[in-house]
C-alpha positions, 0 to 999 in steps of 0.5 A, spaced: 778 414 548 783 419 545 788 416 540 794 420 537 797 417 530 803 419 529 809 418 524 814 421 520 812 424 513 810 419 508 807 414 513 800 415 511 797 419 517 793 423 513 790 418 508 789 413 515 785 419 518 781 420 512 779 412 511 777 412 519 773 418 518 769 414 512 768 408 517 765 413 522 771 414 527 772 422 528 779 423 526 782 430 525 789 431 521 794 436 523 795 437 516 788 439 515 787 444 520 792 450 520 795 452 527 796 445 530 802 444 528 807 450 526 815 451 525 819 455 529 826 457 529 830 454 535 834 460 537 829 466 536 823 461 538 819 465 533 814 462 528 817 461 521 813 459 515 815 453 511 817 454 504 820 447 500 827 447 501 834 444 498 838 446 504 838 441 509 841 446 514 834 449 515 831 443 519 837 444 524 835 451 525 828 450 525 823 445 529 816 443 528 812 444 534 804 442 536 800 448 539 798 445 546 792 450 547 789 449 540 790 441 541 787 441 548 781 445 546 780 440 540 780 434 545 776 438 550 770 438 545 770 430 544 769 424 548 772 420 543 777 422 538 783 420 533 788 426 532 793 424 526 800 429 526 807 430 528 811 434 532 818 435 535 818 432 542 813 428 546 810 433 551 803 433 547 803 425 547 801 425 555 794 428 553 792 422 549 790 415 552 794 411 546 799 413 541 800 409 535 806 410 531 806 409 523 812 406 520 814 404 513 821 402 509 825 408 507 824 407 500 816 407 501 817 414 505 820 417 499 816 414 494 810 416 498 813 423 498 814 424 491 807 422 489 803 425 494 799 432 493 802 435 499 808 440 498 813 437 503 817 431 501 818 433 494 826 435 495 832 431 496 833 435 502 826 434 505 827 427 504 834 426 507 831 430 513 825 425 514 830 419 513 834 422 518 829 424 523 825 417 523 832 414 526 831 418 532 823 419 532 821 412 532 825 410 538 823 416 542 816 415 541 817 407 542 820 409 549 814 413 550 810 407 549 807 408 542 805 402 539 808 401 532 804 400 526 807 397 520 804 401 514 807 397 508 800 393 507 794 395 503 790 401 506 784 396 508 789 392 512 793 398 515 786 401 517 783 394 520 790 394 524 789 401 527 781 399 528 783 393 532 788 397 536 783 403 537 
């Protein structure tokens, strides 16, 4: 079975991917594999490099996308695989047997982004963008058939829920 675990920044995708690997479940995180996810200017369609910003307008001018070819190539290598990541749109989701949507409260997202090692989510503009995006992203994914998973509990509890859903 091929499963995609998604959610906005701070919901726990990378942490859960690592925990699943420790339990012997093959999981690959977009964040650890350059090229699966990239930023693109919405008007010019050219790839752009993300640099931490305090300008929320940057997010209106650019979008995060998934490289379908690289993702398909990856999926062809495995019979069973969990992929964690996030990208605008739902086109890539049809490549998976199941989609899980990680969710948590806004204050949890902010706290996680402020304390994590990754650079994204440290500025107020990035945090505001994530909170606004979550209001649109989560309902869109649920309408596509994603199964919501609350990540407010302990890591072990959340991973157990996910393993049950796998």
